[in-house]
C-alpha positions as CSV (number, residue, x, y, z in Angstrom):
1,X,62.5,16.2,-64.6
2,X,64.0,19.8,-65.7
3,X,61.2,21.8,-64.0
4,X,61.7,19.9,-60.8
5,X,65.5,20.6,-61.0
6,X,65.0,24.3,-61.5
7,X,62.5,24.4,-58.7
8,X,65.1,22.6,-56.3
9,X,67.7,25.2,-57.4
10,X,65.5,28.2,-56.6
11,X,64.7,26.6,-53.3
12,X,68.5,26.3,-52.5
13,X,69.1,29.8,-53.6
14,X,66.4,31.1,-51.2
15,X,68.0,29.3,-48.3
16,X,71.5,30.7,-49.4
17,X,70.2,34.2,-49.5
18,X,68.5,34.0,-46.2
19,X,71.9,33.7,-44.6
20,X,73.7,36.0,-47.0
21,X,73.2,39.2,-44.8
22,X,71.4,40.5,-42.0
23,X,69.2,42.9,-43.9
24,X,66.5,42.0,-46.5
25,X,65.8,43.6,-49.8
26,X,62.2,44.9,-50.5
27,X,60.9,41.7,-52.0
28,X,61.0,37.9,-52.6
29,X,63.9,36.1,-53.7
30,X,64.7,35.6,-56.5
31,X,63.7,39.2,-57.6
32,X,63.7,39.8,-61.2
33,X,61.8,43.2,-61.0
34,X,62.9,46.6,-60.1
35,X,63.0,47.5,-56.5
36,X,63.5,50.1,-53.8
37,X,66.2,49.9,-51.1
38,X,67.0,52.1,-48.0
39,X,70.4,54.3,-47.9
40,X,72.9,52.4,-45.8
41,X,71.1,49.1,-45.9
42,X,73.3,46.0,-46.7
43,X,71.2,44.0,-49.1
44,X,71.7,40.4,-50.4
45,X,71.3,39.5,-54.3
46,X,71.9,36.4,-56.3
47,X,71.1,34.3,-59.0
48,X,70.9,30.5,-59.6
49,X,74.4,29.2,-60.3
50,X,75.0,26.9,-63.3
51,X,77.6,24.4,-62.9
52,X,81.0,25.6,-64.5
53,X,79.8,29.2,-64.7
54,X,81.2,32.4,-62.9
55,X,79.3,35.7,-62.2
56,X,80.2,39.4,-62.4
57,X,78.1,42.0,-60.8
58,X,78.1,45.7,-61.7
59,X,76.2,48.8,-60.7
60,X,75.7,51.1,-63.7
61,X,75.3,54.7,-62.7
62,X,71.9,56.3,-63.1
63,X,70.5,59.3,-61.4
64,X,72.8,59.1,-58.4
65,X,72.1,55.8,-56.9
66,X,75.3,53.9,-55.9
67,X,76.5,51.1,-53.6
68,X,79.6,48.9,-52.8
69,X,79.3,45.4,-53.7
70,X,81.0,42.7,-51.5
71,X,81.6,39.6,-53.7
72,X,80.6,36.2,-52.5
73,X,82.5,32.8,-52.7
74,X,83.2,31.4,-56.3
75,X,81.3,31.3,-58.5
76,X,80.1,34.7,-57.1
77,X,76.4,34.1,-57.7
78,X,75.5,35.4,-54.3
79,X,76.6,38.9,-53.2
80,X,75.8,41.7,-50.9
81,X,75.7,45.5,-51.5
82,X,76.0,48.4,-49.1
83,X,73.7,51.2,-50.8
84,X,75.6,54.5,-50.3
85,X,74.0,57.2,-52.3
86,X,70.3,58.2,-52.9
87,X,69.0,58.0,-56.4
88,X,68.5,55.3,-59.1
89,X,70.9,52.9,-60.7
90,X,70.9,49.5,-62.5
91,X,72.2,46.3,-61.1
92,X,73.6,43.9,-63.8
93,X,74.9,40.4,-63.5
94,X,77.1,38.7,-66.3
95,X,77.5,35.1,-66.4
96,X,80.6,33.3,-68.1
97,X,79.9,29.7,-68.8
98,X,82.6,26.9,-68.9
99,X,83.2,27.6,-72.6
100,X,84.2,31.1,-72.0
101,X,81.0,32.6,-73.3
102,X,79.7,35.7,-71.5
103,X,76.4,37.5,-71.4
104,X,74.4,39.8,-69.3
105,X,71.7,37.4,-68.0
106,X,69.7,40.1,-65.8
107,X,69.5,43.5,-64.7
108,X,67.2,45.5,-62.5
109,X,66.7,49.1,-61.7
110,X,67.4,50.1,-58.1
111,X,66.0,53.1,-56.4
112,X,67.8,53.9,-53.4
113,X,65.6,55.9,-51.0
114,X,66.9,58.6,-48.4
115,X,66.3,57.8,-44.6
116,X,64.0,60.0,-42.9
117,X,65.3,62.4,-40.1
118,X,65.0,61.3,-36.5
119,X,61.7,62.0,-35.0
120,X,61.4,65.4,-33.2
121,X,61.5,64.6,-29.5
122,X,61.6,66.5,-26.1
123,X,64.2,65.4,-23.8
124,X,64.7,65.0,-20.8
125,X,61.3,64.0,-19.6
126,X,61.2,64.5,-15.8
127,X,59.0,63.0,-13.2
128,X,59.0,62.9,-9.5
129,X,59.4,59.6,-7.9
130,X,56.0,57.6,-7.8
131,X,54.3,60.1,-9.9
132,X,51.9,58.7,-12.6
133,X,53.7,58.9,-16.0
134,X,52.2,59.1,-19.5
135,X,53.4,57.2,-22.5
136,X,56.4,58.8,-24.3
137,X,55.7,61.1,-27.3
138,X,57.4,62.0,-30.5
139,X,56.6,63.7,-33.7
140,X,57.0,61.7,-36.8
141,X,55.4,58.9,-38.9
142,X,55.6,55.1,-38.4
143,X,57.3,55.5,-35.1
144,X,59.2,52.7,-33.6
145,X,60.3,52.5,-30.0
146,X,63.3,50.8,-28.6
147,X,65.1,50.4,-25.3
148,X,68.6,50.2,-26.8
149,X,70.5,52.5,-28.9
150,X,71.1,49.9,-31.6
151,X,69.5,46.5,-32.5
152,X,66.4,45.1,-31.0
153,X,63.0,45.1,-32.4
154,X,61.0,48.2,-32.5
155,X,57.5,48.6,-31.1
156,X,54.8,50.8,-32.4
157,X,53.7,51.3,-29.0
158,X,55.2,54.0,-26.9
159,X,56.5,53.0,-23.6
160,X,55.3,54.3,-20.4
161,X,58.3,54.8,-18.1
162,X,58.2,53.5,-14.6
163,X,58.7,56.3,-11.8
164,X,59.4,53.9,-9.0
165,X,63.2,54.3,-9.0
166,X,65.1,57.4,-8.7
167,X,67.6,58.1,-11.7
168,X,67.7,58.4,-15.4
169,X,66.7,55.8,-18.1
170,X,66.9,56.1,-22.0
171,X,64.4,55.3,-24.7
172,X,64.9,55.6,-28.4
173,X,62.5,56.2,-31.2
174,X,62.7,56.2,-35.0
175,X,60.4,56.9,-37.8
176,X,59.8,55.3,-41.1
177,X,59.0,56.9,-44.5
178,X,56.7,55.6,-47.4
179,X,59.6,53.5,-48.7
180,X,59.7,51.6,-45.3
181,X,63.2,53.0,-44.6
182,X,63.8,53.8,-41.0
183,X,65.6,57.0,-39.8
184,X,68.3,57.2,-37.0
185,X,67.0,56.7,-33.6
186,X,66.5,59.8,-31.3
187,X,67.2,59.2,-27.7
188,X,64.8,60.4,-25.0
189,X,66.2,60.6,-21.3
190,X,63.5,60.1,-18.6
191,X,64.7,61.4,-15.2
192,X,62.9,60.4,-12.0
193,X,63.8,63.0,-9.2
194,X,63.8,61.9,-5.5
195,X,61.1,63.2,-3.2
196,X,62.2,65.3,-0.2
197,X,61.6,64.2,3.3
198,X,58.7,65.4,5.3
199,X,59.4,68.9,7.0
200,X,60.3,69.1,10.7
201,X,57.6,69.7,13.0
202,X,56.7,70.1,16.6
203,X,53.4,68.3,17.5
204,X,51.1,68.5,19.5
205,X,50.7,72.5,19.6
206,X,48.5,73.4,22.6
207,X,46.6,76.4,23.4
208,X,44.2,77.3,26.1
209,X,40.6,78.1,25.0
210,X,40.3,81.7,23.6
211,X,44.0,82.3,23.6
212,X,45.6,84.3,20.9
213,X,47.2,81.7,18.4
214,X,50.3,82.2,16.0
215,X,50.6,80.7,12.6
216,X,51.9,77.1,12.6
217,X,55.7,76.5,11.8
218,X,57.7,73.9,10.1
219,X,61.2,73.5,9.1
220,X,61.6,72.9,5.3
221,X,61.8,74.3,1.9
222,X,58.8,75.5,-0.3
223,X,56.2,74.5,2.4
224,X,52.9,73.7,1.5
225,X,50.1,73.6,4.1
226,X,46.9,71.5,3.9
227,X,43.7,70.8,5.9
228,X,43.5,67.2,4.6
229,X,45.9,64.2,4.8
230,X,45.6,63.7,1.0
231,X,44.5,65.7,-2.0
232,X,43.4,69.4,-1.9
233,X,45.6,72.2,-2.8
234,X,48.6,73.4,-0.7
235,X,48.9,76.9,0.6
236,X,52.1,78.6,0.9
237,X,50.7,80.6,3.9
238,X,50.8,78.8,7.2
239,X,47.5,78.6,8.9
240,X,46.6,80.2,12.2
241,X,44.6,77.8,14.2
242,X,41.2,78.8,15.9
243,X,41.1,78.5,19.6
244,X,37.5,79.0,20.1
245,X,36.4,75.4,20.5
246,X,38.0,72.9,23.0
247,X,39.3,69.7,21.2
248,X,42.0,68.7,18.7
249,X,42.6,69.6,15.0
250,X,45.0,68.2,12.6
251,X,47.0,70.2,9.9
252,X,49.3,68.8,7.3
253,X,52.5,70.3,5.7
254,X,54.9,69.0,3.0
255,X,58.0,70.6,1.5
256,X,59.4,70.7,-2.2
257,X,62.7,70.5,-3.6
258,X,64.7,72.1,-6.4
259,X,63.1,69.7,-8.7
260,X,59.6,70.7,-7.6
261,X,59.0,67.3,-6.2
262,X,56.7,67.4,-3.1
263,X,57.5,65.2,-0.3
264,X,55.2,63.3,2.1
265,X,53.0,65.3,4.6
266,X,53.8,65.7,8.2
267,X,50.8,65.9,10.7
268,X,50.7,68.8,13.3
269,X,47.9,68.4,15.9
270,X,46.6,71.4,17.4
271,X,44.9,71.0,20.9
272,X,42.8,73.5,22.4
273,X,42.4,72.9,26.2
274,X,39.3,74.1,28.2
275,X,39.5,76.8,30.6
276,X,38.9,75.8,34.2
277,X,35.7,77.0,35.9
278,X,36.5,77.4,39.8
279,X,33.9,77.0,42.4
280,X,33.9,78.3,46.0
281,X,32.4,76.8,49.0
282,X,32.2,78.4,52.5
283,X,29.8,80.0,54.9
284,X,27.4,82.9,54.0
285,X,26.1,84.9,55.9
286,X,28.5,85.8,58.6
287,X,28.6,88.3,61.3
288,X,30.9,91.3,61.2
289,X,34.3,90.5,63.1
290,X,33.8,86.8,62.4
291,X,37.3,85.2,62.2
292,X,38.4,81.8,60.9
293,X,35.9,81.5,58.1
294,X,36.9,78.9,55.7
295,X,36.4,78.9,52.0
296,X,37.5,76.2,49.6
297,X,38.0,75.5,45.8
298,X,39.0,72.4,43.7
299,X,42.2,70.8,44.8
300,X,45.0,69.6,42.5
301,X,45.3,72.8,40.7
302,X,48.3,75.2,40.7
303,X,48.9,79.0,41.1
304,X,45.8,79.7,43.3
305,X,45.0,83.4,43.7
306,X,42.5,84.5,46.1
307,X,41.1,87.9,46.6
308,X,38.7,89.5,48.8
309,X,37.0,92.8,49.0
310,X,38.2,95.5,51.3
311,X,35.9,94.3,54.3
312,X,38.0,91.3,55.0
313,X,41.4,90.0,55.7
314,X,42.9,86.6,54.5
315,X,44.4,85.3,57.4
316,X,46.0,82.1,55.8
317,X,46.1,80.2,52.6
318,X,45.9,82.7,49.9
319,X,47.8,80.4,47.5
320,X,46.3,77.1,48.0
321,X,42.9,75.5,47.6
322,X,41.8,76.7,51.2
323,X,41.7,80.0,52.5
324,X,40.8,81.5,55.9
325,X,39.2,84.9,56.1
326,X,38.4,87.3,58.7
327,X,35.4,89.5,58.0
328,X,35.5,92.9,59.5
329,X,33.1,95.1,57.9
330,X,29.0,94.5,57.5
331,X,27.6,94.7,54.1
332,X,28.0,92.7,50.8
333,X,31.4,91.6,50.3
334,X,33.1,89.4,47.9
335,X,35.6,86.7,47.7
336,X,37.2,85.4,44.3
337,X,39.6,82.6,43.3
338,X,41.6,81.7,40.2
339,X,44.0,79.1,39.2
340,X,45.6,77.1,36.5
341,X,44.5,73.4,35.6
342,X,46.8,70.5,34.7
343,X,47.0,72.0,31.0
344,X,48.3,75.4,32.3
345,X,45.1,77.1,31.5
346,X,43.6,79.7,33.9
347,X,40.1,80.9,33.9
348,X,39.6,84.2,31.9
349,X,37.9,85.8,34.8
350,X,38.1,84.7,38.4
351,X,35.1,83.1,40.1
352,X,33.6,85.2,42.8
353,X,31.2,84.4,45.7
354,X,29.0,87.1,47.4
355,X,29.3,87.2,51.1
356,X,26.6,88.8,53.2
357,X,28.3,90.1,56.5
358,X,25.7,91.1,59.0
359,X,26.4,93.8,61.5
360,X,26.5,93.2,65.1
361,X,23.7,94.5,67.3
362,X,24.3,98.0,68.8
363,X,24.7,98.3,72.4
364,X,21.5,99.3,74.4
365,X,21.0,100.3,77.8
366,X,19.1,98.1,80.3
367,X,15.9,99.4,81.4
368,X,14.0,98.5,84.4
369,X,10.4,99.2,84.8
């Protein structure tokens, strides 16, 4: 029966100790052996109360360890101690029974361990919005990561910050030493910087085939030029498009801001338009002094320019798709035309047509045999 009563008292003491403080000592209760505690920790202690007895607790100085005792309710068998100095000391408890007899019923050696320093960190950690982030890092042992400055439960897994939202978020990390004492928390600020907008561009950019092109332009800061929509390495030098081949080619340009964040790419389409190739239709050969000879080229163009050699005269239509010529001089003559098509491109060299102008027969006397 006595054994059962003692076990019941131990069980009740353990329940009381569980609610006596927020921090736990380094061992099970009741603890009759020496123990190690952390500096600034608030540890509960207790003994099994005997009916009619009261209890007195003292800290006997040792090699520097010290603490402040907060007494419990009478009979003061349950207390808490805030450990305030690093070193060793002895915790003693005295019991005075109902008859006034007093004796030290237990003592244990307490080693108060120093807290480690906060981990070494780098802060702030900066990312551009939507960039791929890496887990946070710190230099220390037994790191514990938190999302609050105080309280909470530390995780041994370093968090990977989200970069979806612009702004700053704080994370905290501590380290623990060989005595399982936890350091102050160091704060790491993660800053997500906004991306700039795409540069202002003009598109499409058009050239006639074989025209002289200029470097592309855009309005923005820290421009980077690409030949692909994604990936690749941007160049700070604007490209000069080739005009040798008819068709369309895309180029891309982005800008960077003061945080070195690169914005989306804008697409510039460069279109190379074909040169027209005029044709000339009309009568050849003709006779010298023939008037009203009509020549034609493609209709629907603009800025027609007809030219002929010195042996002829344009009599009408020198700026339209139809021209009328009088050929005055026998021999090989030429007529040429150039124009602009709907894209504003003109042939590099006018198209010419060779005209054979036959001489008129010479006069001859009439003979009669």
